[in-house]
Backbone and ligand atoms as CSV (ligand in chain L), in Angstrom:
chain,resi,resn,atom,element,x,y,z
A,1,UNK,N,N,0.853,-1.191,0.000
A,1,UNK,CA,C,0.000,0.000,0.000
A,1,UNK,C,C,0.894,1.247,0.000
A,2,UNK,N,N,0.713,2.132,-0.987
A,2,UNK,CA,C,1.576,3.319,-1.042
A,2,UNK,C,C,1.335,4.246,0.148
A,3,UNK,N,N,2.382,4.874,0.582
A,3,UNK,CA,C,2.280,5.743,1.756
A,3,UNK,C,C,1.924,7.157,1.326
A,4,UNK,N,N,0.626,7.414,1.250
A,4,UNK,CA,C,0.187,8.745,0.823
A,4,UNK,C,C,-0.520,9.476,1.946
A,5,UNK,N,N,-0.557,8.861,3.108
A,5,UNK,CA,C,-1.275,9.455,4.230
A,5,UNK,C,C,-0.358,10.439,4.977
A,6,UNK,N,N,-0.627,11.743,4.868
A,6,UNK,CA,C,0.262,12.724,5.509
A,6,UNK,C,C,0.317,12.563,7.026
A,7,UNK,N,N,-0.777,12.130,7.635
A,7,UNK,CA,C,-0.743,12.005,9.097
A,7,UNK,C,C,0.143,10.834,9.518
A,8,UNK,N,N,0.206,9.777,8.669
A,8,UNK,CA,C,1.110,8.661,8.970
A,8,UNK,C,C,2.553,9.140,8.895
A,9,UNK,N,N,2.827,9.964,7.908
A,9,UNK,CA,C,4.174,10.499,7.764
A,9,UNK,C,C,4.515,11.356,8.998
A,10,UNK,N,N,3.564,12.176,9.420
A,10,UNK,CA,C,3.798,13.014,10.596
A,10,UNK,C,C,4.027,12.168,11.836
A,11,UNK,N,N,3.266,11.084,11.970
A,11,UNK,CA,C,3.446,10.219,13.142
A,11,UNK,C,C,4.861,9.651,13.172
A,12,UNK,N,N,5.363,9.272,11.998
A,12,UNK,CA,C,6.740,8.760,11.961
A,12,UNK,C,C,7.739,9.834,12.381
A,13,UNK,N,N,7.542,11.066,11.892
A,13,UNK,CA,C,8.453,12.159,12.255
A,13,UNK,C,C,8.354,12.441,13.750
A,14,UNK,N,N,7.155,12.378,14.274
A,14,UNK,CA,C,6.959,12.620,15.702
A,14,UNK,C,C,7.659,11.535,16.512
A,15,UNK,N,N,7.551,10.292,16.026
A,15,UNK,CA,C,8.232,9.199,16.715
A,15,UNK,C,C,9.734,9.459,16.768
A,16,UNK,N,N,10.289,9.922,15.662
A,16,UNK,CA,C,11.719,10.197,15.636
A,16,UNK,C,C,12.049,11.271,16.681
A,17,UNK,N,N,11.240,12.332,16.695
A,17,UNK,CA,C,11.474,13.417,17.643
A,17,UNK,C,C,11.331,12.908,19.069
A,18,UNK,N,N,10.349,12.051,19.299
A,18,UNK,CA,C,10.148,11.509,20.646
A,18,UNK,C,C,11.360,10.711,21.111
A,19,UNK,N,N,12.020,10.066,20.159
A,19,UNK,CA,C,13.188,9.284,20.531
A,19,UNK,C,C,14.321,10.217,20.983
A,20,UNK,N,N,14.441,11.352,20.304
A,20,UNK,CA,C,15.468,12.321,20.683
A,20,UNK,C,C,15.098,12.972,22.015
A,21,UNK,N,N,13.839,13.377,22.124
A,21,UNK,CA,C,13.409,14.100,23.309
A,21,UNK,C,C,12.824,13.136,24.320
A,22,UNK,N,N,13.686,12.500,25.078
A,22,UNK,CA,C,13.232,11.656,26.171
A,22,UNK,C,C,13.430,12.452,27.451
A,23,UNK,N,N,12.660,12.151,28.496
A,23,UNK,CA,C,12.785,12.938,29.721
A,23,UNK,C,C,14.217,12.923,30.252
A,24,UNK,N,N,14.741,14.089,30.539
A,24,UNK,CA,C,16.062,14.194,31.151
A,24,UNK,C,C,17.234,14.109,30.191
A,25,UNK,N,N,16.963,14.048,28.877
A,25,UNK,CA,C,18.087,13.845,27.951
A,25,UNK,C,C,19.017,15.065,27.904
A,26,UNK,N,N,18.455,16.263,28.028
A,26,UNK,CA,C,19.298,17.469,28.019
A,26,UNK,C,C,20.209,17.460,29.239
A,27,UNK,N,N,19.625,17.154,30.384
A,27,UNK,CA,C,20.416,17.086,31.613
A,27,UNK,C,C,21.505,16.010,31.505
A,28,UNK,N,N,21.140,14.849,30.958
A,28,UNK,CA,C,22.110,13.752,30.814
A,28,UNK,C,C,23.244,14.152,29.868
A,29,UNK,N,N,22.908,14.863,28.802
A,29,UNK,CA,C,23.927,15.278,27.834
A,29,UNK,C,C,24.856,16.329,28.444
A,30,UNK,N,N,24.285,17.278,29.184
A,30,UNK,CA,C,25.113,18.294,29.853
A,30,UNK,C,C,26.012,17.612,30.884
A,31,UNK,N,N,25.466,16.671,31.643
A,31,UNK,CA,C,26.255,15.957,32.657
A,31,UNK,C,C,27.392,15.177,32.004
A,32,UNK,N,N,27.116,14.542,30.855
A,32,UNK,CA,C,28.145,13.764,30.158
A,32,UNK,C,C,29.278,14.678,29.684
A,33,UNK,N,N,28.907,15.840,29.146
A,33,UNK,CA,C,29.938,16.789,28.704
A,33,UNK,C,C,30.760,17.296,29.882
A,34,UNK,N,N,30.080,17.611,30.980
A,34,UNK,CA,C,30.802,18.105,32.167
A,34,UNK,C,C,31.721,17.037,32.743
A,35,UNK,N,N,31.257,15.774,32.727
A,35,UNK,CA,C,32.084,14.676,33.217
A,35,UNK,C,C,33.349,14.555,32.368
A,36,UNK,N,N,33.169,14.659,31.060
A,36,UNK,CA,C,34.317,14.575,30.154
A,36,UNK,C,C,35.285,15.722,30.436
A,37,UNK,N,N,34.765,16.931,30.589
A,37,UNK,CA,C,35.618,18.101,30.808
A,37,UNK,C,C,36.252,18.093,32.199
A,38,UNK,N,N,35.714,17.293,33.112
A,38,UNK,CA,C,36.274,17.195,34.463
A,38,UNK,C,C,37.451,16.223,34.513
A,39,UNK,N,N,37.711,15.525,33.397
A,39,UNK,CA,C,38.857,14.611,33.335
A,39,UNK,C,C,40.132,15.424,33.524
A,40,UNK,N,N,41.028,14.965,34.432
A,40,UNK,CA,C,42.254,15.736,34.639
A,40,UNK,C,C,43.170,15.719,33.414
A,41,UNK,N,N,44.010,16.717,33.320
A,41,UNK,CA,C,44.971,16.787,32.210
A,41,UNK,C,C,44.739,18.019,31.370
A,42,UNK,N,N,45.808,18.480,30.748
A,42,UNK,CA,C,45.708,19.678,29.915
A,42,UNK,C,C,44.883,19.392,28.663
A,43,UNK,N,N,45.211,18.273,27.995
A,43,UNK,CA,C,44.492,17.926,26.773
A,43,UNK,C,C,43.663,16.663,26.961
A,44,UNK,N,N,42.528,16.671,26.349
A,44,UNK,CA,C,41.633,15.515,26.398
A,44,UNK,C,C,41.453,14.979,24.978
A,45,UNK,N,N,41.260,13.678,24.893
A,45,UNK,CA,C,40.986,13.053,23.602
A,45,UNK,C,C,39.545,12.571,23.595
A,46,UNK,N,N,38.872,12.846,22.500
A,46,UNK,CA,C,37.485,12.442,22.370
A,46,UNK,C,C,37.392,10.926,22.484
A,47,UNK,N,N,36.239,10.458,22.988
A,47,UNK,CA,C,36.055,9.018,23.185
A,47,UNK,C,C,34.806,8.565,22.462
A,48,UNK,N,N,34.841,7.314,22.080
A,48,UNK,CA,C,33.675,6.704,21.456
A,48,UNK,C,C,33.287,5.487,22.253
A,49,UNK,N,N,32.050,5.090,22.098
A,49,UNK,CA,C,31.621,3.858,22.735
A,49,UNK,C,C,31.238,2.876,21.639
A,50,UNK,N,N,31.693,1.651,21.770
A,50,UNK,CA,C,31.452,0.686,20.695
A,50,UNK,C,C,30.239,-0.201,20.941
A,51,UNK,N,N,29.551,0.046,22.021
A,51,UNK,CA,C,28.319,-0.687,22.312
A,51,UNK,C,C,27.254,-0.363,21.262
A,52,UNK,N,N,27.305,0.863,20.748
A,52,UNK,CA,C,26.398,1.323,19.693
A,52,UNK,C,C,24.985,1.617,20.169
A,53,UNK,N,N,24.696,1.479,21.459
A,53,UNK,CA,C,23.366,1.872,21.904
A,53,UNK,C,C,23.409,3.368,22.252
A,54,UNK,N,N,22.285,4.021,22.084
A,54,UNK,CA,C,22.203,5.473,22.255
A,54,UNK,C,C,22.625,5.898,23.650
A,55,UNK,N,N,22.242,5.111,24.641
A,55,UNK,CA,C,22.523,5.490,26.027
A,55,UNK,C,C,24.029,5.465,26.334
A,56,UNK,N,N,24.713,4.394,25.928
A,56,UNK,CA,C,26.162,4.313,26.149
A,56,UNK,C,C,26.873,5.398,25.357
A,57,UNK,N,N,26.430,5.621,24.134
A,57,UNK,CA,C,27.049,6.631,23.295
A,57,UNK,C,C,26.928,8.001,23.950
A,58,UNK,N,N,25.761,8.302,24.458
A,58,UNK,CA,C,25.538,9.590,25.114
A,58,UNK,C,C,26.440,9.742,26.338
A,59,UNK,N,N,26.616,8.671,27.094
A,59,UNK,CA,C,27.416,8.757,28.315
A,59,UNK,C,C,28.915,8.826,28.037
A,60,UNK,N,N,29.371,8.117,27.010
A,60,UNK,CA,C,30.818,7.979,26.784
A,60,UNK,C,C,31.371,8.942,25.742
A,61,UNK,N,N,30.558,9.358,24.816
A,61,UNK,CA,C,31.049,10.112,23.673
A,61,UNK,C,C,30.621,11.574,23.788
A,62,UNK,N,N,31.573,12.466,24.097
A,62,UNK,CA,C,31.203,13.877,24.261
A,62,UNK,C,C,30.632,14.484,22.984
A,63,UNK,N,N,31.041,13.982,21.820
A,63,UNK,CA,C,30.497,14.515,20.565
A,63,UNK,C,C,29.023,14.136,20.426
A,64,UNK,N,N,28.663,12.929,20.876
A,64,UNK,CA,C,27.260,12.506,20.821
A,64,UNK,C,C,26.424,13.360,21.769
A,65,UNK,N,N,26.977,13.642,22.947
A,65,UNK,CA,C,26.270,14.499,23.915
A,65,UNK,C,C,26.082,15.898,23.328
A,66,UNK,N,N,27.118,16.387,22.665
A,66,UNK,CA,C,27.033,17.733,22.068
A,66,UNK,C,C,26.009,17.747,20.932
A,67,UNK,N,N,25.931,16.637,20.174
A,67,UNK,CA,C,24.924,16.511,19.111
A,67,UNK,C,C,23.512,16.595,19.679
A,68,UNK,N,N,23.295,15.911,20.797
A,68,UNK,CA,C,21.974,15.914,21.427
A,68,UNK,C,C,21.588,17.349,21.793
A,69,UNK,N,N,22.536,18.077,22.389
A,69,UNK,CA,C,22.250,19.444,22.824
A,69,UNK,C,C,21.986,20.358,21.621
A,70,UNK,N,N,22.735,20.152,20.551
A,70,UNK,CA,C,22.501,20.929,19.330
A,70,UNK,C,C,21.106,20.650,18.785
A,71,UNK,N,N,20.712,19.383,18.829
A,71,UNK,CA,C,19.394,18.991,18.341
A,71,UNK,C,C,18.264,19.519,19.197
A,72,UNK,N,N,18.541,19.752,20.473
A,72,UNK,CA,C,17.510,20.263,21.383
A,72,UNK,C,C,17.225,21.739,21.139
A,73,UNK,N,N,18.255,22.491,20.733
A,73,UNK,CA,C,18.115,23.956,20.631
A,73,UNK,C,C,16.854,24.422,19.889
A,74,UNK,N,N,16.623,23.929,18.655
A,74,UNK,CA,C,15.453,24.442,17.932
A,74,UNK,C,C,14.120,23.996,18.527
A,75,UNK,N,N,14.154,23.012,19.439
A,75,UNK,CA,C,12.901,22.500,20.010
A,75,UNK,C,C,12.496,23.263,21.265
A,76,UNK,N,N,13.392,24.072,21.791
A,76,UNK,CA,C,13.135,24.742,23.069
A,76,UNK,C,C,12.430,26.078,22.859
A,77,UNK,N,N,11.634,26.474,23.851
A,77,UNK,CA,C,11.078,27.828,23.805
A,77,UNK,C,C,12.213,28.852,23.941
A,78,UNK,N,N,11.940,30.068,23.493
A,78,UNK,CA,C,12.966,31.104,23.397
A,78,UNK,C,C,13.848,31.239,24.647
A,79,UNK,N,N,13.236,31.388,25.812
A,79,UNK,CA,C,14.026,31.647,27.037
A,79,UNK,C,C,14.928,30.465,27.375
A,80,UNK,N,N,14.397,29.251,27.197
A,80,UNK,CA,C,15.188,28.054,27.512
A,80,UNK,C,C,16.313,27.883,26.503
A,81,UNK,N,N,16.024,28.255,25.260
A,81,UNK,CA,C,17.053,28.152,24.222
A,81,UNK,C,C,18.216,29.096,24.540
A,82,UNK,N,N,17.887,30.296,24.993
A,82,UNK,CA,C,18.959,31.250,25.336
A,82,UNK,C,C,19.791,30.741,26.506
A,83,UNK,N,N,19.146,30.120,27.475
A,83,UNK,CA,C,19.887,29.541,28.606
A,83,UNK,C,C,20.840,28.456,28.131
A,84,UNK,N,N,20.312,27.573,27.270
A,84,UNK,CA,C,21.149,26.468,26.786
A,84,UNK,C,C,22.281,26.994,25.900
A,85,UNK,N,N,21.983,27.987,25.063
A,85,UNK,CA,C,23.027,28.572,24.203
A,85,UNK,C,C,24.142,29.182,25.052
A,86,UNK,N,N,23.761,29.818,26.125
A,86,UNK,CA,C,24.744,30.439,27.006
A,86,UNK,C,C,25.610,29.367,27.672
A,87,UNK,N,N,24.976,28.303,28.135
A,87,UNK,CA,C,25.718,27.194,28.743
A,87,UNK,C,C,26.639,26.536,27.710
A,88,UNK,N,N,26.122,26.377,26.485
A,88,UNK,CA,C,26.925,25.740,25.430
A,88,UNK,C,C,28.126,26.595,25.047
A,89,UNK,N,N,27.978,27.903,25.082
A,89,UNK,CA,C,29.112,28.785,24.761
A,89,UNK,C,C,30.244,28.506,25.745
A,90,UNK,N,N,29.879,28.324,27.005
A,90,UNK,CA,C,30.866,28.047,28.055
A,90,UNK,C,C,31.494,26.656,27.858
A,91,UNK,N,N,30.649,25.632,27.678
A,91,UNK,CA,C,31.148,24.262,27.515
A,91,UNK,C,C,31.944,24.114,26.216
A,92,UNK,N,N,31.475,24.743,25.136
A,92,UNK,CA,C,32.180,24.672,23.854
A,92,UNK,C,C,33.562,25.301,23.974
A,93,UNK,N,N,33.647,26.427,24.677
A,93,UNK,CA,C,34.931,27.099,24.855
A,93,UNK,C,C,35.934,26.170,25.507
A,94,UNK,N,N,35.483,25.462,26.538
A,94,UNK,CA,C,36.391,24.562,27.242
A,94,UNK,C,C,36.716,23.332,26.387
A,95,UNK,N,N,35.700,22.810,25.699
A,95,UNK,CA,C,35.915,21.637,24.836
A,95,UNK,C,C,36.925,21.975,23.725
A,96,UNK,N,N,36.778,23.137,23.150
A,96,UNK,CA,C,37.674,23.576,22.084
A,96,UNK,C,C,39.092,23.783,22.620
A,97,UNK,N,N,39.186,24.341,23.810
A,97,UNK,CA,C,40.465,24.658,24.429
A,97,UNK,C,C,41.216,23.395,24.865
A,98,UNK,N,N,40.485,22.362,25.277
A,98,UNK,CA,C,41.136,21.182,25.856
A,98,UNK,C,C,41.257,19.994,24.916
A,99,UNK,N,N,40.727,20.118,23.718
A,99,UNK,CA,C,40.879,19.041,22.734
A,99,UNK,C,C,41.694,19.589,21.562
A,100,UNK,N,N,42.175,18.696,20.734
A,100,UNK,CA,C,43.040,19.106,19.626
A,100,UNK,C,C,42.361,18.822,18.292
A,101,UNK,N,N,42.634,19.663,17.298
A,101,UNK,CA,C,42.023,19.414,15.985
A,101,UNK,C,C,42.615,18.166,15.329
A,102,UNK,N,N,41.782,17.421,14.645
A,102,UNK,CA,C,42.235,16.265,13.875
A,102,UNK,C,C,42.131,16.651,12.400
A,103,UNK,N,N,43.299,16.900,11.788
A,103,UNK,CA,C,43.297,17.398,10.411
A,103,UNK,C,C,42.831,16.347,9.410
A,104,UNK,N,N,42.775,15.080,9.855
A,104,UNK,CA,C,42.324,14.027,8.942
A,104,UNK,C,C,40.860,13.636,9.171
A,105,UNK,N,N,40.182,14.360,10.027
A,105,UNK,CA,C,38.790,14.017,10.350
A,105,UNK,C,C,37.899,13.987,9.110
A,106,UNK,N,N,38.174,14.902,8.173
A,106,UNK,CA,C,37.315,14.989,6.987
A,106,UNK,C,C,37.356,13.721,6.137
A,107,UNK,N,N,38.362,12.855,6.370
A,107,UNK,CA,C,38.461,11.604,5.593
A,107,UNK,C,C,37.375,10.609,5.981
A,108,UNK,N,N,36.802,10.807,7.158
A,108,UNK,CA,C,35.749,9.897,7.611
A,108,UNK,C,C,34.408,10.621,7.507
A,109,UNK,N,N,33.541,10.143,6.629
A,109,UNK,CA,C,32.275,10.857,6.384
A,109,UNK,C,C,31.460,11.118,7.657
A,110,UNK,N,N,31.475,10.196,8.624
A,110,UNK,CA,C,30.668,10.367,9.831
A,110,UNK,C,C,31.189,11.487,10.723
A,111,UNK,N,N,32.392,11.969,10.408
A,111,UNK,CA,C,32.950,13.028,11.249
A,111,UNK,C,C,32.857,14.410,10.615
A,112,UNK,N,N,32.161,14.521,9.495
A,112,UNK,CA,C,32.011,15.843,8.884
A,112,UNK,C,C,30.831,16.540,9.528
A,113,UNK,N,N,30.854,17.856,9.443
A,113,UNK,CA,C,29.730,18.609,10.007
A,113,UNK,C,C,30.205,19.480,11.136
A,114,UNK,N,N,29.711,19.197,12.327
A,114,UNK,CA,C,30.023,20.052,13.473
A,114,UNK,C,C,31.494,19.937,13.882
A,115,UNK,N,N,32.047,21.031,14.374
A,115,UNK,CA,C,33.481,21.067,14.712
A,115,UNK,C,C,33.848,20.050,15.784
A,116,UNK,N,N,32.934,19.697,16.671
A,116,UNK,CA,C,33.277,18.772,17.754
A,116,UNK,C,C,33.482,17.339,17.250
A,117,UNK,N,N,33.139,17.072,15.988
A,117,UNK,CA,C,33.447,15.760,15.410
A,117,UNK,C,C,34.851,15.733,14.811
A,118,UNK,N,N,35.470,16.899,14.739
A,118,UNK,CA,C,36.777,17.008,14.078
A,118,UNK,C,C,37.907,17.215,15.080
A,119,UNK,N,N,37.735,16.662,16.283
A,119,UNK,CA,C,38.779,16.732,17.305
A,119,UNK,C,C,39.456,15.356,17.386
A,120,UNK,N,N,40.645,15.330,17.932
A,120,UNK,CA,C,41.389,14.068,18.006
A,120,UNK,C,C,40.716,13.084,18.965
A,121,UNK,N,N,40.639,11.831,18.545
A,121,UNK,CA,C,40.065,10.765,19.359
A,121,UNK,C,C,41.157,9.957,20.037
A,122,UNK,N,N,40.820,9.424,21.190
A,122,UNK,CA,C,41.686,8.461,21.866
A,122,UNK,C,C,41.483,7.126,21.161
A,123,UNK,N,N,42.526,6.643,20.507
A,123,UNK,CA,C,42.379,5.393,19.754
A,123,UNK,C,C,43.033,4.215,20.471
A,124,UNK,N,N,43.453,4.396,21.744
A,124,UNK,CA,C,44.078,3.319,22.505
A,124,UNK,C,C,43.199,2.067,22.559
A,125,UNK,N,N,41.889,2.296,22.664
A,125,UNK,CA,C,40.983,1.153,22.809
A,125,UNK,C,C,40.846,0.353,21.510
A,126,UNK,N,N,41.448,0.852,20.438
A,126,UNK,CA,C,41.373,0.122,19.167
A,126,UNK,C,C,42.574,-0.804,18.988
A,127,UNK,N,N,43.594,-0.632,19.828
A,127,UNK,CA,C,44.823,-1.409,19.658
A,127,UNK,C,C,44.680,-2.839,20.187
L,1,ZN,ZN,ZN,25.111,0.320,25.412
């Protein structure tokens, strides 16, 4: 049966949005970023989680947490968006200051886009 029902299409889009907007996800993403930035040392290396589930990725991967927060911005009412933007300016400044650029990031398609995907990763866990 061809999918010509606009409300069915909307329900699918809403489902996608519902998956992103789960209760407490903004708080969890901010906490994950703060935990990463609280790691001692002058420079930090981005981390990935190989479990591939959204929850582990959000907890372990600061870029995934930053993606969640970026995705939340357009969904928030004006005042809340300004609060989050202000917090992100602070967290982004520290993330940028404490991580290093990866000049080869553009070679991997999944790392194109936002600047936080183009920082050096800790690859020790791959050895
Ligand atoms: Zn997992």
